[in-house]
N, C-alpha and C positions, 0 to 999 in steps of 0.2 A: 327434685323441685328446682334446684339451682340450674340444672341443665336445661329445663323447660323454659325458665325465665331468660337464660342466655340465648336460646334458640329464638324466642319471641323477639328479643332485642335486635338480633341480627336480621330477622325478617323485616322488622320496621325500618332498620337502617338501609337494607337493600331496596326496600320500597321507596324510601326518600330519594335514594340515589337514582333509581329508575325514573322517578318523577322529574328530577332535575335534568336528566338527559333528555327526557321527553319534551320538557319546556324549551330546551335549547334547539332541538331538531324540528319541533312541530311549529308550523305557522298558524294553523287553526287547531287550538287545543281540543275542540269538540270532536275532531276526527282522529282517532287513535292510530289509524294506518298511515297517516301523513308522515309521522316521525320515521317510520321504516322506509317509506318512499324517499324521503329526503336523504337519509343515510345511504340508501341504494344509489341515488343520483350522484352523490359525492364519490362513491366507490366506482361507479361506471366511468366517471370522468378520469379516475385514476387507473382505469382499465383493470380493476380488480373485480372481474365478473363473477367469480365464484362466491365471494362474500356478499356481493350485491344481490345475487340470486337468493342467498340464504335470508337476507333481510326481507326481500319481497315475499318469500314463501311464508315467513313469520306473519307478514301483513295479511296474507290469505287466510291464516288461521284465525285472525280476528274478524275479517270480513271478505266475502267473495263478491262484493258488489262495488268495489272501488276500481274504476276504469284505469286509473293511473298505475295501479299495481300490474295489471295485464300489459299496459303500454310499455312499461320499463322492462318487464320480462321479455316482451317482444323485441325491444332494443338489444338486450343482451344476446338473444338468439341470433339476431341479425348481425351483430358485430362478430359473432362466432361462426357466421356463414351457415347457420342452421335455419334455413329459410322456411322449411316445412313447419317447425314449431313456432317460428316468428309469425307466420301467417295465422296460426291458431290463436296465439295471444293477442295479436292486433284485432282479429275478428271479435274476440270476446270483449276487448276494450271498446270497439266501435258499437257493439250492441248496448253497452252501458252508457256510452256518451257519443251520440251521433254527430256532435258539433265540434269534435276535435279534428281540425284539418290535418294536423301532423300525422295522426293515426291513419287517416285515409291515404295520405301520401305514402307513408312507410309501408302500409299494407299493399298498395299498388306496386311499389318497387319490389317488395318481396315476392309478390305473385309473378312479376316480370322475371325476376331471377329464377323462379321456379318453372319458367317456361309455360306460364299460363297468361298469355297476353290478353285474351278475351276478358277474363276475370279482373285483370289489372286495369283495363280500360274502364270497367264499371266502377272500380274504386277511385280512379282519377276523376271520373265524372261526378262522383259524390263529393270528393274533395273540392272540386270547382264550385259546387253548389254552396258549400259551407263558406269557402273563401274564394270568390271569383277573382280572376286576373292574377293568379299566383304563378310566378315564373317557373318554379320547381314542378308544380302540378302539370303545366303545359309541357315541360321537358319530358317528364315521365310518360305522359300521355303519348307524346310523339314517339318515344322509344318503343312503346307497346305497339303502335301502328307500324313502326319500322320492322318490328319482329314479324308482323303479319304481311310484310312486303307491300304495304299500302303507302308507297313512298311519297306520293303527292300529298296525301292527308298528313303524313308525318312531317313533311317539310312545312306545311301550314302551321302546325302546332309549334314547331321549333322557331319559326319566324315570329310567332306571337310571343313566345317566351323571351326571345331576344328583344322584342319591342318593349316588353314590360321592364326588362332589366338589361341595359346595354353591357353590363358586366357578366352576364350569363354566357361565358365563353363556350361552355359545353353545348348550349343550345345553338350558338352560332356555328360551331364546328359540325354538329350533327345536321344542321340545315344545309351546310355545304356538301356533306356526304350524300344527303338525299337528292340535292340538285344535280350532283354528279351522276347519281344512278339514273336520274331522269333525262340525262343528256344536256342539262342546262349548265354547261361548263363555264360560261362567262360569269354567270351569277355566283357559281361556286368559287371560282377563282378570286372574285372580288372579296368574298368573305375570308378566304384563306390568306390572301395578301394582307388583309387587316390583322388577322390572328398572328401571322408570323412576325408582325411588327410589335403588337401590343401584348400578346400572350403566347410567345413561341413555346411549343411543346413538340415532343416527338410525334404525337398524333397528327397535329396540323401539318407538319412537314411531310409525314408519310402520305396523308390524303392529298396534299398538293402534288407529290411525286406521282401518285396514281393518275391524277387528272392530266398531268403533263404526258404521261405514258399513253393514255387514251387519245390524246391529241397529237400523238406522234412527235412530240418535242423531246427527243431522247436525251439530249445533253442536260436539259432542265430537269427531266425526270431523275436522271442520275444525281444531279446536284442536290435536289431536295431529299432524295432517299438517303444520300450520304449524311445530310444534315440531321435527319431523323435518327440515324445510327449514332451520330456524335452525341445527341441528347440522351439516347438510351441504346446501348449496344445490344440489348435483349429484344428489340422490336423486330421480330422475325419477318413480318410482311414486307418490311423495307428491303430485306435481303432478296425477297422474291422479285420485287420491282427491279432491282439491279441485275438479278439473274436474267430476267426477261429482256431488259435493255441490251445487255451484252450478247444475248443469244440472237436478238434481232440484228445486231451489228456483226454477227458471226465471229465473235471474239471468244473462242473456246477456252483460251487460257484464263481470261478474266471471269468467265462463267465458273470454271472450276475453283478459282481462287476465292470468289465471293461465297459460294456454298460451303467450301471448306472452312472459311472464316466463321460462318454461322455455326457450324458444328463445334468449332473450338470455343465458341461462346456458350456452349451447353444447350444449344437449341435443336439438337438432333431429334427428329420425329418423322413419322411416315410422310407427312405433307411436304417436308423439305425435300425428300427424295423424289416425290412426285413432281415437284416444281423443277428439280434438277433434271429429271428425265424428260420433262416437257421442253426444257431448254435445249437438250441434246437433239430432240426430234426436230426442233426448229432449225438446227444446224445440220440436219441429216446425218447425225452420228448415231445410227440406230443401235449398233452393238453396245455403245456406252449407255445409251438410254435404257436398254433392256436390263443392264446391271442395276441401275438406279431403281427401276420399277420392281425388280425382284427383291431388292432390299426393303422397299416400302411394303411389299406383300408379306415379307417375313415379319415385319414389325406390326402390321395390322392387315389381316386377310379380309376384313369386311369392307374396306374402302373400294367402292365400285370403280372409281376413276382409274385405279391401278390396273384392274382387270381389263378395262376398256383400252388402255394404252398397250397392254401386253397383247390384246387381240390384234391390234394393228401390227405390232412388231413381229408377231408370229406369222401373220398373213404373208409378210415378205419372205418367209421361209416355207411357204406353201402349207402351213399348218392353220387350218381354218376352224378347228374344233372350238376354240374359245369364242370366235366370231359367231358361230352358229348358236352358241349358248346365250350370247348377249344381244344379238341383233334385234330381236323382237321388241324388247323393252327399251333399248338404247339406240334405236335406229337413227335418231336425230343428232347424235353426237358426231362431230367432225371426224374423229378417229375411226369410228365404226363405218361411216360412209366411205372413207378412204380405203379401209380394209375390204369393204364390199366391192369397191372398184378393183382392187388387186385380185380379188377372187374372180370377178367377171373377166379380167384380163387373162388370168390363167386358164379360163375356159374358152378363150377365143371370142368372147362377147365384147368386142372393142368399143362399140358405140355405147353399150350399157356402162362399160367401165368409165368412159369419158364423162358420161352424165353424172356418175357418182363422184368422180374426182372434182368436177366443177361444183357440185353441191357442197362438198367438203370445204372448198375454197370460199364459197359464199358465207359459210359459218365462221371460218377462221382464215383470213388472208395470209397469215404467217405459216400456214401449212404448205410451204413452197415445194415439198416433195410432189405435190399434185401437178405442178407445172411440168416437172420431169415425167411423171406418169402419163400425162395427157400427150406430151410430145412422143413418147414411145408408142402410145396407142394409135396416134395419127400416122406414125411410121408404118405400123402394121396395115393401116388402111390406105397406104400409098398417097397420102395427102401431104405432099412435100411443103407446100406453103404453110400449113398449120403446124407442121413439125418445127419449122424455123421460127414461127411466131411464138410458140410456147417455150422453146429453148431460150429465145431472146428475152422473154419475160422472166424466166428463171435467172438468167445472168444479170438482169437489171438489179435484182435483189441480192443475188449471191454470186458475184463475178468470179470468186475464187473456188467454186465447187468443182474439184478436180474430176470426180466421176462423171459429172454432167458434161464437162468440157471434152473428156475423152469419148463419151458416147456420141456427143454431137459431131465430133470430128469423124467418127466412123460413118455416121450418116452422110456427112458431106463428101467423104471419100467415095461412098457408094454412088453418089450422084455426080461424081467427077469434079467436085468443087475443091480442088487440092489447095488452092491459095488460101481459102477461108479456113479449111481444116488445119493447115499449117499454123495459121494465126491462133486458133483455139488451142492447139497443142503447145505452142510456145507459152501461152498464158498458164496452162496447166503446169508446165515444168518450172515456171517461176515460183509457183506455190509449192510444188513437190518435185524437186529436182531428180529424185531417184525413182520416179514412176517409170518402170521398165516398159509398160504397155504404151505409154505416151511417147517414149523414146523410139520404140519400134515403129509406131504409126508416123511419127515425125520423119523418120528416115524414109519411109515409103513415099510420103508427100514430096520430100526433097528429091528423091530419086526420080519420081515422075516429072517434076518440074525441070530437073536438070536435062532430062531427055527431050523436053520441049525447047529448052534454051540452054545449050551447052555453055558452061562458064566455069573456069578453073576455081574461082572462089566458091561457087555453089557446090562443086564436087567435093572440095575439101570440107565444107560445112557438113555435108551429108555423111562423109566418112567419119568425121569427128563425132557425130551423133551415134553412128553405128558402134564406134569404139566405146562410147559411154554405156550403151546397152550391153555390149559384151562384158564390160567390167562389172555390170550388175547381174551377170549370170544368165541372161536370156537375149538372144538375137534371132529373129525369124527369117531374115532375108539375106543369107550368106551369098547366094549366087548373084544377087543384085549388088551387093557390096563389092564382090570380085569384079563385076562388070565396071563399076565406077573406078576402082583402083587401076584397072587396065586402061580406062579412058584417060585418067590422070597421067599415067605413064606415057601414053601416046602424045599427050599435050606437051609433056616435058621433053620428048624426043624431037618434037617439031621445032 
């Protein structure tokens, strides 16, 4: 009997305590689930998601008709990046209360994160009906349109979001991104100039660097990409901008340094090696490029861009197997078109090759290997004027390209333009003093010019070049050297 009385007393005591807690937590005492929701809200603010979930699940035991319970369960899932379940909970909440603008907004964002832009747009449209002219709703709507690559429509939404709230810096930034994609660089730059002053972030500096790169303002592109990295050393795309700038400037040392720095920051990934390989291709360092693309392939064999690049690089080794595999579906790619040109060249179809090389250049003007290829094709067609035209275009962009200078000099020697060939070879040797082929050809040019105009100084210069070639283990013109030495001896005897 005593134990039953004691048990009853404790039950009454516990009930009174629960009622006291309920009165503290509950705003509307007629809704018993509200207390659990309020407790959960506090726990969510404290980032104690597990306990918050337990409170909300207790509320569901009481009633499955409270939209707030599902709303906060959705929030917990969203904060935990579990967007699939977040969508389910927000959907249930919206069915119970169609007038909660926040639920429609969060549902739209979670659908967007789940890569369902069409459904996200429907949610944002419903949010706009509940609460028109909401800056966050317009921003989310714009992001969904951006995902669908509807850049003009997205830009319009972002601009409206920024008009509603001048402090919505995300909308201003995304508007600038869309305008950049649409080629409206002046508008984009105006917004990014504003953001770099009032709300500087790594993102706005990076986007600014991209625009400067697109507008071929390379020093400014470098400056803003470096600023982005100063704000956040982990912003990998900024390293890509710098890699591209340095490769356009043909500075191989800086290219290697910036990509190595990215790896040291823990940013190693297949895409990094693809960008690195692309940079090497711009600098015509094909062997180094192949190493990078093979690393990317090892890390992820599914990235098609890696295979496309390797198809090009293999074509220069007369291996067209990968090209044949990729050409049907990827024929519009600059690398594939260049590779097709290489294949036509190998088959003696020089006019077809030239057409493909020119198409590749139209897609990507930094594919300067095509200028070299076109010059070689015109050389086969005996069109000397075009040969000179395309070599000159190549050297306007890459005046230090040693292989091109040597090949051009060979062509000039074949057409008996020894003076110009000599100038090209001297440029090549300033870049690569030990290039034995350039030394041999330079000697040949000097020997020929000496025979046209005998001069002691010129004879000594030619002999000096011959000795440099001999020191490097290869000299092809021993009889001509002996002839010059005898000529010099005769001058000394006179």
